[in-house]
N, C-alpha and C positions, 0 to 999 in steps of 0.2 A: 780569508774569504769573507768571514762574517763582518769584519771591519770595513771591507770594501763595499759590502752590501749596505751597511749603515750610511757610508759616505754617499753612495749612489742615491739612496732614498732621501737623504738630507738635501742634496743638490736638486733632486726632483721636486721636493717640497718648495724650495726657494724659487725655482722657476715657475711652479704653479701659482705661488703667491704673487710673483711678478706679473704673470699673465692676467690674474684677476684684479690687479691693482689693490691687493689686500694689505700691502705694507703702508702704514700711516706716514704720510709725507711730513707731517708736523712733528713726528717723534722718530727720527732716524735711529735712535738708540734701540728701539724695539726690534728692528731687524737684526742688528748686531747681537743683541742678547739672545734672541731665539735661535739664531743659526750658529753662533760661535761661543759666546760667553757662558751660556747655560743650556747646553744641548738637551733636547727633550729626552733622548734615550737614557741619559744619566739618572733620570727620575722615574723611569719605568721599571716595575718589578719584573722578575724573571718569568713570571707566569702571567700571560695576558689571555684575553677571552675574545671569541668571535662567534657569530651566529652561523651554525652549520646547516640551517634549514629546518632543524627540529628543536635544538636547544643551544645554549651557549657552551661552547667547547673550549678547553684550555689549549694554549699554544705555549710550550715551554722553550725558553731561549736555549737551553742546553741541548735539546734534541732537534729543534727546528729553528736555527738562528735566522735564516733568511725570511721565513714567514713572520717571525717575531719582529724583525726590522721593518717588514712591510706594514705591520699593524701600528708600530710606533709612528711611522712617517707615512700614513695612509694617504693623506691629502689635506688641503687647507680647511675643508669643511667636515672632516672626519675626526671624531673623538676616538680615544683608545681606551677600551674597557680594561680596567685594572683590578676589579674585584667583583665577584658575583656572590650574592647571598640569597638563598632560597630560590635559586634558578633565575634571578633577575639581577641586572647590573646595579651595583651600589656605590661604585667609585670609578672615576676615569680621569685621564688626561684630556682636558678640554680641547676643542677644535683649535688649531693654530690661528685661523683667521679671527675667531672670536677672542682668543687671548690677546692678539695684537690690537684689536679694536678696544678691548677693555683697558689695556695699558695706555693706549693713546687717550682714551676718554678721561683718565685720571689726571692728565697734565702733570705728571709726576716729575719732581725735580730732586737733585741730590740733597740729602738732609731732611727730606720730608718724613715725618713719623707716620707710619702706615699700618693700619689694622686690616688684616684679611680674615674674613669669616668663611670657614670651610677650607681647611688646609689641604685635604686630600693627599696627593702624592708629593706635595711640596714644590712642584715645578714653578707654579705661579709665585709662591713666596720667594723662591730663588731669583726669579726674574725681577721682582720688586726690589730685592736686596741688592742686585747688581746695579740698579739705578740709584737707590737712595743711600747706599753705604752701610757699613757695619753698625749693627745695634739699632737700626731704625724700623725694622719690620717685626710685628707681632702677628702670628697666625694662630687661629683657634680652630681646633678640630675635635668633633664630638666622639669619634671612634678612637679609643685608646691605642689600639694596634696600629692604626694609620698614623697617629700622632708620634708614636715611638719610631716607626720607620722614617717618618719625615725628619726627625731629629738626626738620625743616622745619615740620611742622604745629604742633608744640608751641611753637616759636619764634614762629611767626606769631600764635599765641594768647596770647603773652606769658607763657608758663608755664615756670618753671625746673625742668626734669626732666632727669635724667641718663639718656640712652639709650645702652645698651651692646650691642655685637654679640657674641653668644656663645651657648653652650648653657646654657639655664636649669637643667639638671640640676645644674650646678655652682654655681648661685647667682651672687652677685657679692660676694666677701668684702671687697673693697677699701672698700666703702661701709658695711659692717656695723659693729656689730650692728644688726639691724632690730627694730622693735616689731611690725610686721605683715608677713605674706607672703601674696601672692595669686597664684594660678596659673591660666592658661588652658591646658588640655591640648591637644596637637596634634590637628588635625582628622584623622579617619580615615574617609573616605567609604567606603560599602559598595557603591556602584554608581552608575549614571548615571540615577537616578530623581529625581523632585522631592524625595522624602524625604531623599535624600543631602545636600541643601543645608543641612540642619540636623543632620546626624549628626556626632557627635564622640565622643572616647573617653569611657568611663564615668566617673561621678563618683568622686573619690578625692582623697587628699592630694596635695601637690606630689610630683613623680616621685621625689625622693630627699630624705633629710633635709637641711635647710639649716643647717649649723653656725653660719652668721653670725647666726642669729636669736637675739635676747635671750631667755634662758630665762624661762619662766613668764609672759612678756608678749607672746607671739606668738599671733596668731589667723590661721589659714590658711583661705582660701576658694578655691573652684575653679569654673571655668566648666563648664556642661553643655550649651551649645548654641553 
């Protein structure tokens, strides 16, 4: 039953993205990767979070698998809260529509060496690796616990991605130069309301110049949810 629910929600997301015209026409690989190659639920922790009207409440996959599936595949413009610290969201799976747009903006090709700033749950790194190939993606995550979970998830998916623990502001020069740089700004909740679950810092370039990027061949993208 739980697997059926996941499949129903995955198909509903695909149809909603179709209806919105959210799949990038110039990057057909993005649709295949998000729906089939690297399914979103494989990078979601067993404990997710949702606003209950008063606070962020946990939804455990083992006790409420249907609700868990609903949160993973909530909709094109809905992020999935994966970590709460001090009563506020601190990590999430970004909105599928935004992830698709970011990947399209990168104009990513097989073999491109890619640096991701802000690895989070590693779903985006997995999508990048599915396109670029083994050993071409380095992701930097400042939270040691998230970085370790990312390593396990990527290994379980059979993807060769270098996960580094550190401050993305400094990039990761050891693996440079990079052809592409993608950044997910840190979440900055503004309150304990439902809207705060999708609030993040404003769009902009990576937080500081990345000297490891190959000149004239770097395309930067950034998350906005």
